[in-house]
DODO-43414 format. One record per atom (N, C-alpha, C): residue number from 1; atom name; x, y, z. Coordinates in steps of 0.05 Angstrom, whole numbers, always signed. Layout:
  seq  atom      px      py      pz
  NUM    CA       X       Y       Z
...
END
This chain:
  seq  atom      px      py      pz
    1     N    -237   +1112   -1032
    1    CA    -216   +1126   -1041
    1     C    -208   +1148   -1003
    2     N    -185   +1153   -1010
    2    CA    -175   +1166    -984
    2     C    -183   +1196    -990
    3     N    -184   +1215    -968
    3    CA    -190   +1235    -966
    3     C    -169   +1258    -984
    4     N    -145   +1248    -985
    4    CA    -128   +1262   -1009
    4     C    -142   +1264   -1034
    5     N    -133   +1235   -1040
    5    CA    -147   +1230   -1071
    5     C    -174   +1243   -1075
    6     N    -192   +1241   -1062
    6    CA    -221   +1251   -1065
    6     C    -211   +1280   -1068
    7     N    -199   +1301   -1049
    7    CA    -196   +1328   -1053
    7     C    -178   +1342   -1076
    8     N    -167   +1316   -1087
    8    CA    -150   +1318   -1113
    8     C    -171   +1316   -1135
    9     N    -182   +1296   -1137
    9    CA    -209   +1295   -1160
    9     C    -224   +1317   -1158
   10     N    -233   +1326   -1136
   10    CA    -253   +1347   -1126
   10     C    -247   +1368   -1135
   11     N    -214   +1381   -1132
   11    CA    -206   +1405   -1144
   11     C    -200   +1405   -1174
   12     N    -199   +1384   -1184
   12    CA    -189   +1386   -1216
   12     C    -219   +1387   -1221
   13     N    -242   +1370   -1219
   13    CA    -261   +1378   -1233
   13     C    -272   +1399   -1226
   14     N    -273   +1409   -1199
   14    CA    -283   +1436   -1197
   14     C    -265   +1462   -1206
   15     N    -241   +1459   -1211
   15    CA    -225   +1479   -1223
   15     C    -231   +1473   -1261
   16     N    -239   +1453   -1270
   16    CA    -249   +1451   -1299
   16     C    -273   +1464   -1302
   17     N    -293   +1459   -1287
   17    CA    -320   +1474   -1285
   17     C    -317   +1501   -1281
   18     N    -302   +1508   -1267
   18    CA    -299   +1540   -1262
   18     C    -291   +1554   -1288
   19     N    -259   +1534   -1297
   19    CA    -252   +1552   -1323
   19     C    -272   +1548   -1345
   20     N    -286   +1520   -1350
   20    CA    -308   +1524   -1371
   20     C    -328   +1542   -1370
   21     N    -340   +1548   -1344
   21    CA    -363   +1574   -1340
   21     C    -350   +1600   -1348
   22     N    -317   +1606   -1336
   22    CA    -316   +1628   -1335
   22     C    -317   +1639   -1372
   23     N    -307   +1618   -1388
   23    CA    -299   +1617   -1418
   23     C    -323   +1623   -1433
   24     N    -343   +1617   -1416
   24    CA    -366   +1604   -1437
   24     C    -387   +1636   -1430
   25     N    -379   +1644   -1404
   25    CA    -391   +1673   -1398
   25     C    -378   +1693   -1397
   26     N    -351   +1696   -1418
   26    CA    -344   +1722   -1426
   26     C    -352   +1732   -1448
   27     N    -349   +1755   -1452
   27    CA    -354   +1762   -1478
   27     C    -329   +1768   -1494
   28     N    -319   +1738   -1509
   28    CA    -297   +1738   -1523
   28     C    -306   +1722   -1556
   29     N    -295   +1720   -1565
   29    CA    -301   +1713   -1602
   29     C    -290   +1683   -1598
   30     N    -313   +1664   -1613
   30    CA    -305   +1624   -1617
   30     C    -271   +1626   -1612
   31     N    -263   +1633   -1630
   31    CA    -234   +1628   -1631
   31     C    -219   +1631   -1604
   32     N    -225   +1651   -1595
   32    CA    -206   +1667   -1571
   32     C    -219   +1642   -1549
   33     N    -250   +1639   -1549
   33    CA    -250   +1620   -1532
   33     C    -244   +1593   -1529
   34     N    -237   +1586   -1557
   34    CA    -226   +1555   -1561
   34     C    -201   +1560   -1556
   35     N    -185   +1579   -1553
   35    CA    -155   +1573   -1553
   35     C    -152   +1578   -1518
   36     N    -168   +1594   -1509
   36    CA    -161   +1594   -1486
   36     C    -175   +1566   -1471
   37     N    -190   +1559   -1479
   37    CA    -199   +1537   -1471
   37     C    -183   +1509   -1469
   38     N    -169   +1511   -1497
   38    CA    -145   +1490   -1504
   38     C    -124   +1491   -1485
   39     N    -124   +1526   -1478
   39    CA     -98   +1522   -1463
   39     C    -105   +1516   -1437
   40     N    -132   +1513   -1423
   40    CA    -135   +1512   -1398
   40     C    -139   +1481   -1404
   41     N    -149   +1470   -1419
   41    CA    -150   +1433   -1417
   41     C    -115   +1429   -1414
   42     N     -97   +1439   -1432
   42    CA     -78   +1434   -1431
   42     C     -63   +1434   -1408
   43     N     -64   +1456   -1390
   43    CA     -66   +1466   -1366
   43     C     -78   +1443   -1342
   44     N     -89   +1442   -1345
   44    CA    -113   +1421   -1330
   44     C     -97   +1388   -1337
   45     N     -90   +1383   -1358
   45    CA     -83   +1360   -1366
   45     C     -51   +1354   -1351
   46     N     -36   +1379   -1361
   46    CA     -13   +1373   -1339
   46     C     -11   +1375   -1314
   47     N     -27   +1387   -1298
   47    CA     -38   +1391   -1271
   47     C     -40   +1360   -1266
   48     N     -65   +1347   -1286
   48    CA     -73   +1320   -1272
   48     C     -53   +1299   -1276
   49     N     -35   +1301   -1298
   49    CA     -11   +1288   -1301
   49     C     +14   +1287   -1273
   50     N     +17   +1314   -1269
   50    CA     +38   +1318   -1245
   50     C     +20   +1302   -1222
   51     N      -8   +1308   -1220
   51    CA     -20   +1293   -1191
   51     C     -20   +1262   -1199
   52     N     -21   +1254   -1218
   52    CA     -22   +1226   -1224
   52     C      +8   +1215   -1217
   53     N     +29   +1227   -1229
   53    CA     +57   +1223   -1222
   53     C     +61   +1224   -1185
   54     N     +48   +1247   -1179
   54    CA     +48   +1244   -1144
   54     C     +36   +1228   -1138
   55     N     +17   +1215   -1147
   55    CA      +0   +1192   -1134
   55     C     +13   +1169   -1139
   56     N     +25   +1162   -1166
   56    CA     +43   +1143   -1164
   56     C     +68   +1135   -1151
   57     N     +79   +1162   -1145
   57    CA    +103   +1167   -1124
   57     C     +94   +1157   -1098
   58     N     +75   +1170   -1089
   58    CA     +66   +1159   -1059
   58     C     +55   +1136   -1059
   59     N     +44   +1127   -1080
   59    CA     +32   +1096   -1075
   59     C     +62   +1082   -1081
   60     N     +86   +1080   -1092
   60    CA    +104   +1069   -1090
   60     C    +112   +1067   -1059
   61     N    +118   +1097   -1055
   61    CA    +125   +1088   -1019
   61     C    +113   +1084   -1007
   62     N     +89   +1081   -1010
   62    CA     +72   +1067    -993
   62     C     +73   +1041    -992
   63     N     +78   +1031   -1017
   63    CA     +86    +998   -1024
   63     C    +109    +990   -1015
   64     N    +128   +1006   -1013
   64    CA    +154   +1007   -1000
   64     C    +154   +1003    -969
   65     N    +137   +1026    -960
   65    CA    +132   +1023    -928
   65     C    +118   +1001    -923
   66     N     +99    +980    -937
   66    CA     +82    +961    -931
   66     C    +108    +941    -932
   67     N    +118    +939    -949
   67    CA    +132    +916    -969
   67     C    +160    +912    -936
   68     N    +174    +936    -924
   68    CA    +189    +940    -903
   68     C    +174    +930    -879
   69     N    +147    +943    -866
   69    CA    +135    +931    -845
   69     C    +126    +903    -852
   70     N    +122    +891    -868
   70    CA    +123    +867    -878
   70     C    +141    +848    -867
   71     N    +164    +858    -884
   71    CA    +200    +840    -876
   71     C    +193    +842    -848
   72     N    +189    +870    -834
   72    CA    +192    +875    -801
   72     C    +191    +853    -791
   73     N    +156    +858    -792
   73    CA    +136    +833    -783
   73     C    +147    +808    -780
   74     N    +152    +804    -802
   74    CA    +159    +772    -812
   74     C    +187    +767    -793
   75     N    +207    +787    -794
   75    CA    +238    +773    -772
   75     C    +222    +778    -743
   76     N    +199    +792    -734
   76    CA    +196    +795    -719
   76     C    +179    +767    -704
   77     N    +166    +754    -723
   77    CA    +150    +728    -719
   77     C    +167    +704    -720
   78     N    +196    +705    -737
   78    CA    +211    +697    -730
   78     C    +231    +691    -701
   79     N    +231    +713    -700
   79    CA    +251    +719    -684
   79     C    +230    +709    -641
   80     N    +205    +718    -655
   80    CA    +189    +708    -629
   80     C    +191    +677    -634
   81     N    +183    +662    -656
   81    CA    +181    +634    -657
   81     C    +206    +626    -641
   82     N    +235    +638    -654
   82    CA    +261    +620    -650
   82     C    +253    +624    -617
   83     N    +245    +646    -601
   83    CA    +249    +645    -570
   83     C    +235    +634    -562
   84     N    +211    +633    -568
   84    CA    +185    +608    -559
   84     C    +193    +579    -561
   85     N    +211    +577    -583
   85    CA    +220    +549    -587
   85     C    +244    +541    -563
   86     N    +262    +562    -559
   86    CA    +279    +561    -548
   86     C    +266    +557    -509
   87     N    +252    +571    -508
   87    CA    +243    +568    -478
   87     C    +226    +540    -478
   88     N    +211    +536    -498
   88    CA    +200    +505    -502
   88     C    +225    +482    -496
   89     N    +241    +484    -512
   89    CA    +270    +471    -514
   89     C    +280    +469    -479
   90     N    +286    +492    -460
   90    CA    +293    +505    -439
   90     C    +272    +484    -425
   91     N    +248    +498    -423
   91    CA    +228    +480    -403
   91     C    +225    +445    -404
   92     N    +236    +441    -431
   92    CA    +237    +416    -431
   92     C    +261    +393    -422
   93     N    +281    +410    -431
   93    CA    +303    +405    -412
   93     C    +305    +402    -387
   94     N    +294    +429    -373
   94    CA    +292    +425    -342
   94     C    +276    +408    -333
   95     N    +250    +408    -351
   95    CA    +227    +380    -332
   95     C    +245    +351    -336
   96     N    +259    +346    -362
   96    CA    +277    +326    -366
   96     C    +294    +320    -338
   97     N    +308    +337    -340
   97    CA    +335    +345    -308
   97     C    +314    +341    -285
   98     N    +296    +347    -281
   98    CA    +279    +347    -247
   98     C    +263    +316    -254
   99     N    +261    +310    -273
   99    CA    +249    +277    -275
   99     C    +272    +262    -265
  100     N    +297    +265    -284
  100    CA    +318    +252    -284
  100     C    +329    +252    -251
  101     N    +330    +270    -237
  101    CA    +338    +278    -212
  101     C    +314    +261    -191
  102     N    +292    +261    -201
  102    CA    +271    +252    -183
  102     C    +276    +217    -185
  103     N    +279    +212    -210
  103    CA    +280    +179    -218
  103     C    +306    +171    -198
  104     N    +324    +184    -194
  104    CA    +354    +178    -184
  104     C    +347    +175    -157
  105     N    +332    +200    -146
  105    CA    +325    +201    -121
  105     C    +309    +177    -108
  106     N    +289    +178    -120
  106    CA    +269    +147    -120
  106     C    +286    +129    -117
  107     N    +304    +116    -137
  107    CA    +319     +94    -138
  107     C    +339     +91    -112
  108     N    +342    +113    -102
  108    CA    +363    +117     -80
  108     C    +349    +109     -65
  109     N    +330    +114     -60
  109    CA    +313    +113     -30
  109     C    +306     +85     -26
  110     N    +300     +77     -56
  110    CA    +288     +51     -56
  110     C    +315     +31     -48
  111     N    +333     +42     -62
  111    CA    +361     +19     -55
  111     C    +361     +22     -17
  112     N    +362     +40     -14
  112    CA    +365     +51     +18
  112     C    +352     +29     +29
  113     N    +325     +31     +25
  113    CA    +304     +21     +39
  113     C    +303     -13     +31
  114     N    +323     -20      +6
  114    CA    +316     -49      +3
  114     C    +352     -56     +21
  115     N    +367     -45     +20
  115    CA    +390     -48     +40
  115     C    +381     -53     +65
  116     N    +360     -35     +78
  116    CA    +355     -40    +113
  116     C    +334     -62    +108
  117     N    +321     -69     +92
  117    CA    +309     -90     +93
  117     C    +324    -117     +98
  118     N    +349    -117     +75
  118    CA    +366    -143     +79
  118     C    +379    -141     +96
  119     N    +383    -114    +111
  119    CA    +400    -120    +143
  119     C    +389    -123    +161
  120     N    +357    -117    +166
  120    CA    +345    -133    +177
  120     C    +335    -161    +180
  121     N    +332    -174    +154
  121    CA    +336    -197    +152
  121     C    +351    -215    +154
  122     N    +373    -204    +151
  122    CA    +402    -218    +163
  122     C    +406    -214    +188
  123     N    +397    -196    +202
  123    CA    +394    -190    +236
  123     C    +380    -216    +245
  124     N    +356    -214    +236
  124    CA    +330    -238    +249
  124     C    +342    -264    +242
  125     N    +355    -268    +221
  125    CA    +366    -299    +214
  125     C    +388    -301    +233
  126     N    +404    -283    +235
  126    CA    +423    -286    +250
  126     C    +412    -293    +287
  127     N    +400    -276    +292
  127    CA    +388    -283    +319
  127     C    +373    -306    +320
  128     N    +359    -315    +297
  128    CA    +349    -336    +302
  128     C    +362    -359    +299
  129     N    +384    -367    +291
  129    CA    +407    -384    +286
  129     C    +414    -379    +309
  130     N    +423    -354    +327
  130    CA    +431    -363    +353
  130     C    +419    -370    +381
  131     N    +389    -360    +372
  131    CA    +373    -377    +384
  131     C    +374    -406    +386
  132     N    +369    -417    +360
  132    CA    +370    -446    +348
  132     C    +388    -463    +363
  133     N    +416    -447    +358
  133    CA    +443    -457    +377
  133     C    +435    -457    +405
  134     N    +424    -437    +422
  134    CA    +415    -442    +449
  134     C    +403    -463    +452
  135     N    +376    -471    +440
  135    CA    +363    -496    +442
  135     C    +384    -509    +439
  136     N    +391    -521    +413
  136    CA    +402    -544    +411
  136     C    +420    -551    +432
  137     N    +438    -524    +444
  137    CA    +463    -538    +464
  137     C    +441    -541    +493
  138     N    +413    -532    +500
  138    CA    +398    -539    +515
  138     C    +389    -571    +516
  139     N    +385    -573    +487
  139    CA    +374    -601    +482
  139     C    +398    -621    +485
  140     N    +419    -616    +475
  140    CA    +443    -630    +480
  140     C    +448    -634    +501
  141     N    +449    -616    +528
  141    CA    +453    -619    +550
  141     C    +430    -633    +565
  142     N    +407    -630    +561
  142    CA    +383    -646    +574
  142     C    +387    -675    +570
  143     N    +397    -676    +546
  143    CA    +396    -710    +535
  143     C    +422    -715    +544
  144     N    +440    -703    +555
  144    CA    +467    -715    +566
  144     C    +453    -717    +597
  145     N    +446    -696    +613
  145    CA    +437    -703    +632
  145     C    +414    -731    +631
  146     N    +396    -737    +623
  146    CA    +380    -758    +617
  146     C    +395    -779    +618
  147     N    +409    -779    +597
  147    CA    +427    -804    +593
  147     C    +444    -812    +613
  148     N    +457    -792    +630
  148    CA    +467    -799    +652
  148     C    +448    -807    +682
  149     N    +422    -797    +679
  149    CA    +406    -798    +696
  149     C    +401    -831    +694
  150     N    +397    -844    +670
  150    CA    +390    -868    +648
  150     C    +413    -882    +667
  151     N    +438    -877    +659
  151    CA    +457    -891    +666
  151     C    +457    -898    +692
  152     N    +458    -878    +714
  152    CA    +456    -877    +739
  152     C    +430    -899    +750
  153     N    +418    -895    +737
  153    CA    +381    -912    +744
  153     C    +391    -940    +739
  154     N    +411    -942    +711
  154    CA    +414    -970    +706
  154     C    +437    -980    +722
  155     N    +453    -967    +732
  155    CA    +474    -978    +749
  155     C    +458    -990    +783
  156     N    +444    -967    +784
  156    CA    +429    -967    +813
  156     C    +411    -992    +807
  157     N    +399    -994    +792
  157    CA    +383   -1018    +784
  157     C    +396   -1047    +779
  158     N    +423   -1046    +766
  158    CA    +444   -1065    +767
  158     C    +448   -1075    +794
  159     N    +455   -1059    +815
  159    CA    +461   -1065    +842
  159     C    +439   -1077    +854
  160     N    +412   -1060    +847
  160    CA    +385   -1079    +858
  160     C    +389   -1109    +844
  161     N    +387   -1110    +819
  161    CA    +376   -1132    +809
  161     C    +404   -1155    +816
  162     N    +434   -1146    +819
  162    CA    +445   -1171    +828
  162     C    +438   -1174    +861
  163     N    +436   -1154    +869
  163    CA    +418   -1165    +896
  163     C    +399   -1182    +896
  164     N    +375   -1169    +883
  164    CA    +353   -1187    +876
  164     C    +356   -1221    +871
  165     N    +375   -1212    +848
  165    CA    +391   -1245    +842
  165     C    +402   -1267    +867
  166     N    +416   -1251    +882
  166    CA    +434   -1258    +900
  166     C    +409   -1268    +923
  167     N    +395   -1252    +926
  167    CA    +369   -1255    +942
  167     C    +357   -1284    +939
  168     N    +354   -1281    +911
  168    CA    +334   -1305    +897
  168     C    +352   -1330    +905
  169     N    +378   -1330    +891
  169    CA    +388   -1355    +900
  169     C    +397   -1367    +923
  170     N    +393   -1350    +943
  170    CA    +398   -1352    +968
  170     C    +369   -1363    +985
  171     N    +347   -1351    +972
  171    CA    +327   -1366    +974
  171     C    +323   -1393    +966
  172     N    +325   -1390    +936
  172    CA    +328   -1417    +931
  172     C    +341   -1444    +938
  173     N    +368   -1428    +942
  173    CA    +381   -1454    +959
  173     C    +377   -1460    +995
  174     N    +369   -1444    +997
  174    CA    +354   -1453   +1025
  174     C    +327   -1469   +1019
  175     N    +308   -1464   +1006
  175    CA    +287   -1482   +1003
  175     C    +296   -1497    +990
  176     N    +315   -1508    +970
  176    CA    +326   -1533    +961
  176     C    +331   -1550    +985
  177     N    +348   -1536   +1008
  177    CA    +359   -1546   +1028
  177     C    +336   -1555   +1051
  178     N    +318   -1542   +1050
  178    CA    +293   -1543   +1065
  178     C    +278   -1566   +1050
  179     N    +269   -1564   +1026
  179    CA    +261   -1593   +1010
  179     C    +281   -1623   +1017
  180     N    +308   -1615   +1015
  180    CA    +315   -1639   +1018
  180     C    +321   -1653   +1043
  181     N    +320   -1633   +1067
  181    CA    +316   -1640   +1088
  181     C    +294   -1651   +1095
  182     N    +276   -1645   +1091
  182    CA    +248   -1654   +1089
  182     C    +248   -1688   +1074
  183     N    +260   -1687   +1056
  183    CA    +254   -1707   +1035
  183     C    +275   -1728   +1058
  184     N    +294   -1723   +1071
  184    CA    +308   -1742   +1076
  184     C    +300   -1746   +1106
  185     N    +288   -1741   +1111
  185    CA    +270   -1740   +1143
  185     C    +242   -1756   +1137
END
């Protein structure tokens, strides 16, 4: 029990006990005492009914206050839940945007790096082709020079071979002439 209801109950009981003691100790006749007691009991019953009505009204007021506060708390909880949901959604959206931006940046950098690798590979291939062409040209020039040298050697050998053939013929003729002279002699 609360302090107020305990006080009210104590006041009613104390008032009843005081009235009963006063009546019983007063020098009056039984009929008069019963009348006074009945009147006091009626007064006490009226007072108790009044206090009961006040207690009911206060109880209803307290119930209404509790209901209003519960409703306010529910609204505050709904508001808080909505706010939290909004913040979580915003944070999630922001993280998704950041992730998307990072992914795009990584893709861009990867594409740039790939392009640089391709460009470098193309440059290396181009330089290799140029060097290969230079080598082929040098080999071709060397082959032409070698062919010319062989041709010159062939021409020189041809002249030497002709001279050798002519010399061999001359020697053969000379030997034949000497053999004929000796055979005739």
